[in-house]
MIDOSE-1310 file (N, C-alpha, C; in nm, 2 decimals, decimal comma, always signed):
residues 163
mrsd	-5,45/-0,64/+4,15/-5,52/-0,66/+4,03/-5,54/-0,52/+3,97; -5,50/-0,50/+3,85/-5,52/-0,37/+3,78/-5,58/-0,39/+3,65; -5,64/-0,29/+3,59/-5,71/-0,30/+3,46/-5,61/-0,35/+3,35; -5,49/-0,32/+3,36/-5,39/-0,36/+3,26/-5,36/-0,51/+3,27
drpa	-5,41/-0,58/+3,37/-5,39/-0,72/+3,38/-5,49/-0,80/+3,29; -5,58/-0,73/+3,23/-5,68/-0,80/+3,15/-5,63/-0,90/+3,05; -5,53/-0,86/+2,96/-5,49/-0,95/+2,86/-5,42/-1,08/+2,92; -5,35/-1,06/+3,02/-5,28/-1,18/+3,08/-5,38/-1,27/+3,15
vhsw	-5,48/-1,22/+3,22/-5,58/-1,30/+3,28/-5,67/-1,37/+3,17; -5,70/-1,30/+3,06/-5,78/-1,36/+2,96/-5,70/-1,47/+2,88; -5,57/-1,46/+2,89/-5,49/-1,57/+2,81/-5,52/-1,71/+2,87; -5,56/-1,72/+2,99/-5,60/-1,85/+3,05/-5,75/-1,86/+3,08
arle	-5,82/-1,74/+3,11/-5,96/-1,75/+3,15/-6,04/-1,79/+3,03; -5,99/-1,78/+2,91/-6,06/-1,81/+2,79/-6,05/-1,96/+2,75; -5,96/-2,03/+2,83/-5,93/-2,17/+2,80/-6,03/-2,26/+2,88; -6,08/-2,36/+2,80/-6,18/-2,45/+2,87/-6,11/-2,53/+2,98
eacr	-5,99/-2,58/+2,96/-5,92/-2,66/+3,07/-5,90/-2,57/+3,20; -5,89/-2,44/+3,19/-5,86/-2,36/+3,30/-5,99/-2,34/+3,39; -6,10/-2,36/+3,33/-6,23/-2,33/+3,40/-6,32/-2,46/+3,40; -6,26/-2,57/+3,38/-6,34/-2,69/+3,37/-6,43/-2,72/+3,49
yqaw	-6,38/-2,69/+3,61/-6,45/-2,72/+3,73/-6,52/-2,59/+3,79; -6,53/-2,49/+3,71/-6,59/-2,36/+3,76/-6,72/-2,33/+3,69; -6,80/-2,24/+3,76/-6,93/-2,20/+3,70/-6,90/-2,09/+3,59; -6,79/-2,03/+3,59/-6,76/-1,93/+3,49/-6,68/-1,99/+3,38
gpnt	-6,67/-1,92/+3,27/-6,59/-1,95/+3,16/-6,63/-2,07/+3,07; -6,56/-2,09/+2,96/-6,45/-2,00/+2,91/-6,50/-1,86/+2,89; -6,42/-1,77/+2,93/-6,46/-1,63/+2,92/-6,45/-1,57/+2,79; -6,54/-1,48/+2,76/-6,53/-1,39/+2,64/-6,43/-1,27/+2,69
peqt	-6,38/-1,19/+2,60/-6,30/-1,08/+2,64/-6,38/-0,98/+2,73; -6,51/-0,97/+2,71/-6,59/-0,88/+2,79/-6,61/-0,94/+2,93; -6,62/-1,07/+2,94/-6,64/-1,13/+3,08/-6,51/-1,11/+3,16; -6,39/-1,13/+3,09/-6,27/-1,11/+3,16/-6,25/-0,97/+3,20
rdfv	-6,28/-0,87/+3,11/-6,28/-0,73/+3,14/-6,36/-0,70/+3,27; -6,48/-0,75/+3,27/-6,57/-0,72/+3,38/-6,51/-0,78/+3,51; -6,46/-0,90/+3,51/-6,40/-0,96/+3,63/-6,28/-0,88/+3,68; -6,19/-0,85/+3,59/-6,07/-0,77/+3,63/-6,11/-0,64/+3,68
dlaa	-6,20/-0,57/+3,61/-6,24/-0,44/+3,66/-6,31/-0,44/+3,80; -6,39/-0,54/+3,82/-6,46/-0,55/+3,95/-6,36/-0,59/+4,06; -6,26/-0,67/+4,03/-6,16/-0,71/+4,12/-6,07/-0,59/+4,16; -6,04/-0,51/+4,06/-5,96/-0,39/+4,08/-6,04/-0,29/+4,16
laws	-6,17/-0,27/+4,13/-6,25/-0,18/+4,21/-6,27/-0,22/+4,35; -6,26/-0,35/+4,38/-6,28/-0,40/+4,52/-6,18/-0,34/+4,62; -6,06/-0,30/+4,57/-5,96/-0,24/+4,65/-6,00/-0,10/+4,70; -6,10/-0,04/+4,65/-6,14/+0,09/+4,69/-6,27/+0,09/+4,77
vtpq	-6,33/-0,02/+4,79/-6,45/-0,04/+4,87/-6,42/-0,04/+5,02; -6,50/+0,03/+5,10/-6,49/+0,02/+5,24/-6,62/-0,02/+5,30; -6,62/-0,12/+5,39/-6,50/-0,20/+5,43/-6,46/-0,30/+5,31; -6,34/-0,32/+5,30/-6,29/-0,41/+5,19/-6,32/-0,56/+5,24
rryt	-6,37/-0,64/+5,15/-6,40/-0,78/+5,18/-6,33/-0,87/+5,07; -6,30/-0,81/+4,96/-6,24/-0,89/+4,85/-6,10/-0,84/+4,82; -6,01/-0,93/+4,83/-5,87/-0,90/+4,80/-5,82/-0,99/+4,69; -5,81/-0,94/+4,57/-5,77/-1,01/+4,45/-5,64/-0,96/+4,40
yave	-5,55/-1,06/+4,38/-5,41/-1,03/+4,34/-5,38/-1,09/+4,21; -5,32/-1,02/+4,12/-5,26/-1,08/+4,00/-5,12/-1,13/+4,05; -5,09/-1,26/+4,00/-4,97/-1,32/+4,05/-4,87/-1,32/+3,93; -4,76/-1,25/+3,96/-4,65/-1,24/+3,86/-4,54/-1,34/+3,89
vdga	-4,48/-1,40/+3,79/-4,36/-1,48/+3,80/-4,27/-1,43/+3,69; -4,15/-1,38/+3,72/-4,06/-1,33/+3,63/-4,12/-1,22/+3,54; -4,20/-1,14/+3,60/-4,26/-1,02/+3,53/-4,39/-1,05/+3,45; -4,43/-1,18/+3,44/-4,55/-1,22/+3,37/-4,66/-1,26/+3,46
vlgi	-4,78/-1,21/+3,44/-4,90/-1,25/+3,52/-4,94/-1,39/+3,47; -4,92/-1,49/+3,56/-4,95/-1,63/+3,53/-5,07/-1,68/+3,61; -5,13/-1,60/+3,70/-5,25/-1,65/+3,77/-5,30/-1,54/+3,86; -5,40/-1,58/+3,94/-5,46/-1,49/+4,03/-5,48/-1,56/+4,17
gely	-5,49/-1,49/+4,27/-5,53/-1,54/+4,40/-5,63/-1,44/+4,46; -5,73/-1,50/+4,53/-5,83/-1,41/+4,59/-5,86/-1,46/+4,73; -5,87/-1,36/+4,82/-5,91/-1,39/+4,96/-6,04/-1,31/+4,98; -6,15/-1,37/+5,01/-6,28/-1,31/+5,03/-6,32/-1,32/+5,17
vrda	-6,34/-1,21/+5,24/-6,39/-1,21/+5,38/-6,54/-1,24/+5,37; -6,57/-1,36/+5,40/-6,71/-1,41/+5,40/-6,80/-1,36/+5,51; -6,73/-1,35/+5,63/-6,81/-1,31/+5,75/-6,71/-1,24/+5,84; -6,72/-1,10/+5,84/-6,62/-1,02/+5,92/-6,65/-1,04/+6,07
ihrq	-6,77/-1,06/+6,12/-6,80/-1,07/+6,26/-6,74/-1,20/+6,31; -6,75/-1,31/+6,24/-6,70/-1,44/+6,28/-6,56/-1,47/+6,22; -6,50/-1,37/+6,16/-6,37/-1,37/+6,11/-6,34/-1,50/+6,02; -6,43/-1,51/+5,92/-6,42/-1,62/+5,82/-6,38/-1,57/+5,68
geis	-6,29/-1,64/+5,62/-6,25/-1,60/+5,48/-6,24/-1,72/+5,39; -6,25/-1,70/+5,26/-6,24/-1,81/+5,16/-6,13/-1,77/+5,07; -6,05/-1,87/+5,03/-5,94/-1,84/+4,93/-5,98/-1,92/+4,80; -5,93/-1,86/+4,69/-5,94/-1,92/+4,56/-5,82/-1,88/+4,48
ygvh	-5,79/-1,96/+4,38/-5,67/-1,93/+4,30/-5,69/-1,99/+4,16; -5,62/-1,93/+4,07/-5,62/-1,98/+3,93/-5,48/-1,96/+3,87; -5,43/-2,06/+3,79/-5,30/-2,05/+3,73/-5,32/-2,09/+3,58; -5,25/-2,02/+3,50/-5,25/-2,05/+3,35/-5,21/-2,20/+3,34
pdhw	-5,28/-2,28/+3,27/-5,25/-2,42/+3,25/-5,11/-2,45/+3,21; -5,05/-2,36/+3,13/-4,91/-2,39/+3,09/-4,81/-2,39/+3,20; -4,86/-2,35/+3,32/-4,77/-2,34/+3,44/-4,82/-2,42/+3,56; -4,92/-2,51/+3,53/-4,96/-2,61/+3,63/-4,84/-2,70/+3,67
gqgi	-4,84/-2,74/+3,80/-4,74/-2,84/+3,84/-4,61/-2,77/+3,88; -4,60/-2,64/+3,88/-4,48/-2,57/+3,91/-4,48/-2,51/+4,05; -4,58/-2,54/+4,13/-4,59/-2,49/+4,27/-4,64/-2,35/+4,28; -4,69/-2,29/+4,17/-4,74/-2,15/+4,18/-4,87/-2,15/+4,26
atri	-4,96/-2,24/+4,24/-5,09/-2,23/+4,32/-5,06/-2,25/+4,47; -4,96/-2,34/+4,50/-4,93/-2,36/+4,64/-4,87/-2,23/+4,70; -4,79/-2,16/+4,63/-4,73/-2,03/+4,68/-4,84/-1,93/+4,69; -4,94/-1,93/+4,60/-5,05/-1,84/+4,61/-5,13/-1,87/+4,74
grrl	-5,16/-1,99/+4,76/-5,24/-2,03/+4,87/-5,17/-2,00/+5,00; -5,04/-2,02/+5,01/-4,97/-1,99/+5,14/-4,97/-1,84/+5,16; -4,95/-1,76/+5,06/-4,95/-1,61/+5,07/-5,09/-1,56/+5,11; -5,20/-1,62/+5,06/-5,33/-1,58/+5,10/-5,36/-1,61/+5,24
lrig	-5,31/-1,73/+5,29/-5,33/-1,76/+5,43/-5,26/-1,66/+5,52; -5,14/-1,63/+5,48/-5,06/-1,53/+5,56/-5,13/-1,40/+5,57; -5,19/-1,35/+5,46/-5,27/-1,23/+5,46/-5,39/-1,24/+5,55; -5,46/-1,35/+5,53/-5,58/-1,38/+5,61/-5,56/-1,38/+5,76
fael	-5,45/-1,45/+5,80/-5,43/-1,46/+5,95/-5,35/-1,35/+6,00; -5,23/-1,32/+5,94/-5,14/-1,22/+6,00/-5,19/-1,07/+5,97; -5,25/-1,05/+5,86/-5,29/-0,91/+5,83/-5,43/-0,88/+5,86; -5,52/-0,97/+5,83/-5,66/-0,95/+5,85/-5,72/-1,00/+5,98
glhr	-5,64/-1,08/+6,05/-5,69/-1,14/+6,18/-5,80/-1,23/+6,17; -5,81/-1,31/+6,06/-5,92/-1,41/+6,05/-5,90/-1,53/+6,15; -6,01/-1,59/+6,18/-6,01/-1,71/+6,27/-6,01/-1,84/+6,19; -6,08/-1,84/+6,07/-6,09/-1,96/+5,99/-6,09/-1,92/+5,84
vfgt	-6,01/-1,99/+5,77/-6,00/-1,97/+5,62/-6,03/-2,10/+5,56; -6,12/-2,10/+5,46/-6,16/-2,23/+5,39/-6,14/-2,21/+5,24; -6,14/-2,32/+5,17/-6,13/-2,33/+5,03/-6,21/-2,45/+4,98; -6,27/-2,44/+4,86/-6,34/-2,55/+4,81/-6,29/-2,59/+4,67
cdpr	-6,31/-2,72/+4,63/-6,28/-2,76/+4,50/-6,37/-2,87/+4,46; -6,39/-2,88/+4,33/-6,46/-3,00/+4,27/-6,38/-3,12/+4,31; -6,45/-3,23/+4,35/-6,38/-3,35/+4,39/-6,29/-3,41/+4,28; -6,33/-3,38/+4,15/-6,25/-3,43/+4,04/-6,12/-3,35/+4,02
nvgs	-6,11/-3,24/+4,08/-5,99/-3,15/+4,07/-5,88/-3,19/+4,17; -5,82/-3,30/+4,14/-5,72/-3,36/+4,23/-5,61/-3,26/+4,26; -5,56/-3,19/+4,16/-5,45/-3,09/+4,17/-5,49/-2,98/+4,28; -5,61/-2,93/+4,27/-5,65/-2,83/+4,36/-5,66/-2,88/+4,50
arvl	-5,71/-3,00/+4,51/-5,72/-3,07/+4,65/-5,59/-3,09/+4,71; -5,49/-3,12/+4,63/-5,35/-3,14/+4,68/-5,30/-3,01/+4,73; -5,33/-2,90/+4,65/-5,28/-2,77/+4,70/-5,34/-2,73/+4,83; -5,47/-2,75/+4,85/-5,53/-2,71/+4,98/-5,47/-2,80/+5,09
arig	-5,45/-2,92/+5,07/-5,39/-3,01/+5,17/-5,24/-2,96/+5,20; -5,17/-2,93/+5,09/-5,03/-2,90/+5,11/-5,01/-2,77/+5,19; -5,11/-2,68/+5,18/-5,09/-2,55/+5,26/-5,14/-2,56/+5,40; -5,18/-2,69/+5,44/-5,21/-2,71/+5,58/-5,36/-2,72/+5,61
mtye	-5,44/-2,71/+5,51/-5,59/-2,72/+5,53/-5,63/-2,86/+5,56; -5,74/-2,88/+5,64/-5,79/-3,00/+5,67/-5,92/-3,03/+5,59; -5,93/-3,15/+5,54/-6,05/-3,18/+5,46/-6,17/-3,19/+5,56; -6,28/-3,12/+5,54/-6,39/-3,12/+5,62/-6,51/-3,21/+5,57
grlr	-6,52/-3,22/+5,44/-6,63/-3,30/+5,39/-6,67/-3,25/+5,25; -6,78/-3,31/+5,21/-6,83/-3,28/+5,07/-6,97/-3,22/+5,08; -6,99/-3,10/+5,01/-7,12/-3,04/+4,99/-7,17/-3,10/+4,86; -7,29/-3,15/+4,85/-7,34/-3,21/+4,73/-7,41/-3,11/+4,64
qvml	-7,38/-3,11/+4,52/-7,45/-3,04/+4,41/-7,47/-2,89/+4,45; -7,36/-2,82/+4,47/-7,37/-2,68/+4,51/-7,36/-2,58/+4,40; -7,32/-2,63/+4,28/-7,29/-2,54/+4,17/-7,33/-2,61/+4,04; -7,40/-2,54/+3,95/-7,43/-2,59/+3,82/-7,32/-2,55/+3,72
irdg	-7,25/-2,64/+3,67/-7,15/-2,61/+3,57/-7,18/-2,67/+3,44; -7,10/-2,66/+3,34/-7,13/-2,70/+3,20/-7,16/-2,85/+3,19; -7,10/-2,94/+3,27/-7,13/-3,08/+3,26/-7,23/-3,13/+3,37; -7,30/-3,04/+3,43/-7,40/-3,08/+3,53/-7,37/-3,02/+3,67
wrda	-7,43/-3,08/+3,77/-7,42/-3,03/+3,91/-7,28/-3,07/+3,96; -7,22/-2,98/+4,03/-7,08/-3,00/+4,09/-7,09/-3,01/+4,24; -7,03/-3,11/+4,29/-7,01/-3,12/+4,44/-6,89/-3,03/+4,47; -6,87/-3,00/+4,60/-6,76/-2,92/+4,65/-6,70/-2,99/+4,77
dvys	-6,57/-3,02/+4,76/-6,50/-3,06/+4,88/-6,45/-2,94/+4,95; -6,47/-2,94/+5,09/-6,44/-2,82/+5,17/-6,31/-2,85/+5,25; -6,22/-2,76/+5,25/-6,10/-2,77/+5,33/-6,09/-2,64/+5,41; -6,03/-2,65/+5,53/-6,02/-2,53/+5,61/-5,89/-2,54/+5,70
ileh	-5,86/-2,42/+5,75/-5,75/-2,41/+5,85/-5,79/-2,30/+5,95; -5,77/-2,33/+6,08/-5,80/-2,23/+6,19/-5,67/-2,15/+6,22; -5,69/-2,04/+6,28/-5,58/-1,95/+6,31/-5,47/-2,02/+6,40; -5,51/-2,10/+6,50/-5,41/-2,17/+6,58/-5,34/-2,28/+6,51
eyv	-5,39/-2,33/+6,40/-5,33/-2,43/+6,32/-5,23/-2,38/+6,22; -5,24/-2,25/+6,19/-5,16/-2,19/+6,09/-5,02/-2,16/+6,15; -4,92/-2,21/+6,07/-4,78/-2,19/+6,11/-4,70/-2,12/+6,00
């Protein structure tokens, strides 16, 4: 993630459908600038805990993927991803998820990686299952979003399950 990724990220972060199940957005240009700048800055923090990637397809930034080391001692990480709605259903989020798992296990030596999604976000749940994560359960009312309290379905994969 670099500062010059701002316009591409904002092209979808400003869209209501892209952030429907999130606590953020639709973003103003300033909110997107702050997000991208903090994500870029995270690469220079030691120890690094946040790994945010701009995802390019054919030279265009169509999404982002993030791996956040939630607990370094217990080797736990969380993945998240976002793709421009014009490119949903093309397997991009699945490729992002697989790449984040490879980084988490092969490069960072994590033991457990998890991801969450709003139970209404069927597409994201399919991505988490497709990349080999196991459904663990539902956390109730963990996030306040525009249409009320959001539940979160939790999926995870352990290092010995990763192939």
